[in-house]
Each structure stands twice: as C-alpha cells, then as structure tokens.
C-alpha positions as CSV (number, residue, x, y, z in Angstrom):
1,M,147.1,-88.0,3.7
2,S,148.1,-88.6,7.2
3,I,146.4,-86.8,10.1
4,N,148.6,-86.5,13.2
5,V,146.6,-86.5,16.5
6,K,149.4,-84.3,18.0
7,D,149.0,-81.5,15.4
8,A,148.0,-78.2,16.9
9,Q,144.5,-78.3,15.5
10,F,143.8,-81.5,17.4
11,G,146.0,-81.2,20.4
12,A,146.7,-84.7,21.8
13,I,149.5,-84.8,24.3
14,G,150.2,-88.5,24.6
15,N,151.9,-88.4,28.1
16,G,149.5,-90.9,29.8
17,Q,148.1,-88.3,32.2
18,A,146.4,-85.7,30.1
19,D,143.0,-86.7,28.8
20,D,143.4,-87.0,25.0
21,T,139.8,-88.1,24.3
22,I,138.6,-84.9,22.8
23,A,141.8,-84.3,20.7
24,I,141.7,-87.9,19.3
25,Q,137.9,-87.6,18.5
26,R,138.6,-84.2,16.8
27,A,141.2,-85.9,14.6
28,I,138.9,-88.8,13.8
29,D,136.0,-86.4,13.0
30,Y,138.3,-84.5,10.6
31,A,139.2,-87.8,8.9
32,K,135.5,-88.7,8.7
33,A,134.8,-85.3,7.0
34,L,137.6,-86.0,4.4
35,T,136.4,-89.5,3.6
36,S,132.7,-88.6,3.2
37,A,133.5,-85.7,0.9
38,G,134.2,-87.9,-2.2
39,G,133.6,-91.4,-1.0
40,A,136.8,-92.9,-2.5
41,Y,139.3,-91.0,-0.3
42,R,141.0,-92.9,2.5
43,A,142.5,-91.1,5.5
44,T,145.1,-92.3,7.9
45,V,145.1,-91.0,11.5
46,Y,148.6,-91.3,13.0
47,F,149.4,-91.7,16.7
48,P,153.1,-90.9,17.3
49,A,154.8,-92.8,20.0
50,G,153.3,-92.0,23.4
51,F,150.6,-93.0,25.9
52,Y,147.1,-91.6,25.0
53,Y,144.8,-91.6,28.0
54,I,141.1,-91.7,27.0
55,T,138.0,-91.5,29.3
56,S,135.3,-92.4,26.8
57,P,135.1,-94.6,23.6
58,I,136.5,-93.1,20.4
59,N,133.7,-93.0,17.9
60,I,134.8,-94.3,14.5
61,T,131.3,-95.6,13.7
62,N,129.5,-95.6,10.3
63,T,132.4,-94.4,8.2
64,N,134.4,-95.5,5.3
65,G,138.2,-95.7,4.7
66,I,139.7,-94.6,8.0
67,W,142.9,-96.4,9.1
68,L,144.5,-95.7,12.5
69,T,148.2,-96.3,12.7
70,G,150.8,-96.0,15.5
71,D,154.4,-96.5,16.1
72,G,154.2,-100.2,17.1
73,G,157.6,-101.3,18.2
74,R,159.4,-103.3,20.9
75,Y,160.7,-100.3,22.9
76,I,158.8,-97.2,21.7
77,N,155.2,-97.5,20.7
78,S,151.8,-95.8,20.6
79,S,149.5,-96.9,23.5
80,I,145.9,-96.2,24.2
81,V,145.3,-96.2,27.9
82,G,141.6,-96.8,28.4
83,N,139.4,-95.7,31.3
84,T,136.1,-95.8,29.3
85,R,133.9,-98.4,31.1
86,G,133.4,-99.9,27.6
87,A,135.2,-100.1,24.3
88,M,138.3,-98.0,23.5
89,F,137.7,-97.7,19.8
90,D,134.2,-98.3,18.3
91,F,134.2,-99.1,14.6
92,S,130.6,-100.4,14.4
93,G,129.0,-100.0,11.0
94,S,132.3,-98.9,9.3
95,N,133.8,-100.2,6.1
96,I,137.4,-100.5,5.0
97,C,138.6,-99.3,8.5
98,G,140.9,-100.6,11.2
99,C,144.2,-100.0,13.0
100,E,147.8,-101.2,13.2
101,G,150.8,-100.7,15.4
102,I,148.8,-99.7,18.5
103,S,148.8,-101.1,22.0
104,F,145.5,-101.1,24.0
105,V,146.0,-101.1,27.7
106,S,143.4,-101.0,30.5
107,P,145.0,-101.1,34.0
108,V,143.5,-102.7,37.1
109,G,144.1,-99.4,38.9
110,F,141.1,-97.8,37.2
111,G,138.7,-100.3,39.0
112,N,135.2,-100.5,37.6
113,T,135.8,-97.6,35.2
114,R,138.5,-99.3,33.2
115,S,138.0,-100.2,29.6
116,I,136.5,-103.7,29.1
117,I,136.8,-103.9,25.2
118,G,139.8,-102.9,23.1
119,T,138.2,-102.6,19.7
120,L,134.6,-103.1,18.7
121,F,133.6,-104.0,15.1
122,A,130.0,-104.7,14.2
123,L,127.8,-105.2,11.2
124,T,125.0,-102.7,11.1
125,S,122.5,-101.4,8.5
126,N,125.2,-98.8,7.7
127,G,128.0,-101.3,7.0
128,G,130.7,-103.4,8.7
129,L,132.7,-104.8,5.9
130,N,136.4,-105.3,5.1
131,C,137.8,-104.1,8.4
132,G,140.6,-105.4,10.5
133,I,143.6,-105.0,12.8
134,R,147.3,-105.9,12.4
135,N,150.3,-105.7,14.6
136,C,148.3,-104.6,17.7
137,Y,148.7,-105.5,21.3
138,F,145.9,-105.8,23.8
139,Q,146.5,-105.9,27.6
140,L,143.1,-105.7,29.3
141,E,143.5,-106.8,32.9
142,D,141.3,-109.4,34.5
143,Y,137.7,-108.3,35.2
144,A,135.7,-111.5,35.2
145,T,132.3,-109.9,35.8
146,A,132.6,-107.5,32.9
147,N,130.5,-107.9,29.7
148,G,127.8,-110.0,31.3
149,G,130.3,-112.4,32.8
150,F,132.5,-112.9,29.7
151,G,135.2,-110.7,31.2
152,T,137.4,-108.3,29.3
153,I,137.6,-108.6,25.5
154,G,140.5,-107.5,23.3
155,V,138.7,-107.5,20.0
156,L,134.9,-107.9,19.7
157,N,133.6,-108.6,16.2
158,I,129.8,-108.8,16.0
159,R,129.0,-110.2,12.6
160,S,131.4,-107.8,10.8
161,E,132.2,-109.4,7.5
162,E,135.5,-110.0,5.6
163,F,137.3,-109.1,8.9
164,F,141.0,-109.8,9.5
165,I,143.3,-110.0,12.5
166,H,147.0,-110.3,11.6
167,E,149.9,-110.7,14.0
168,C,148.2,-109.4,17.2
169,L,148.7,-110.4,20.8
170,I,145.6,-110.3,23.0
171,R,145.7,-110.7,26.8
172,A,142.3,-110.4,28.3
173,N,139.8,-112.8,30.1
C-alpha cells in the first residue's frame, strides 16, 4: 500500500513555501499505525514531485517496515527543503526502513536554522537494522561549525547495522 503525502487526509502542498511538516508527519504516523498492527506489513510513503518545506525533523523512529519514496529524476523530483536546525528525517531505532528518489536540500539562506543532517539512522535498544537509502541526493550547504565542528552531514549512521547506501550523491561539509 502506498500512502501519498498529498492525499486530503494528510494535506502536504509541496510548493516549497507552505510548511509541510505536520502533513508529512501525519502520513508517517499513519504508516506507523499500519506497520505496528500486524508486524509483517510494510508501508510506502510516497512524495509526488514537488518541494516539501519542513521546519522540524520528521520522526520515523522506532518503527518497522516504512519506506519513503519520491519521484527522483533529472528534471522533476521530490525535494525536502529543510529548516529544522537538525536532521530532516530521523530513522533512529527503526528496522527495515529507508528512502529512495528524494533530494534533501538545506539552503544557506536559512542561516543558523537550516538543517544540518539529511537523514539520521542509529542503533538503539529498539532496533536499527536493515535500513538504507538509494538514489537520493543531499545538498547541505557549508556550515562548518555545525555538529560540534564536523559541519553539515548528508547521512549520519550511528552504529545502525546492515545498512546500505546505493547510488547517492552527497554534498555537505
């Protein structure tokens, strides 16, 4: 089953100006409810082509079987424009989760509030296995003092196990 973030029950706009944080989180929470019901079910959350502006991290933590997919393409694609001060998507403690066909962008114009991590994966007591990303693009502008002096980070993996990155371009510090 594919859950479209632009469906009326979620309400994402994807125009790069409207704050889509709540709509995207609503779609993720719906997918979480589906996957926890039986344990074996896997949900796909679909981002049609557009620019999804977010102002806080999207919480995909401690869940199983959620895959986020966008229209990754050369001319038309699905972009997350982050102004979160931290990660854009947080998958900490999740299993069999990830994303594909999505661009993660954090412009310099947002100053100190811009996102400094594209995706975050971490092993916790709840999980952190068999996750990954494929065909994603990360453009996090230079912010050398972010993350304790490490700068911006496209993909942060903290001990997540059996993790994969396939055909991704990461431009960050």
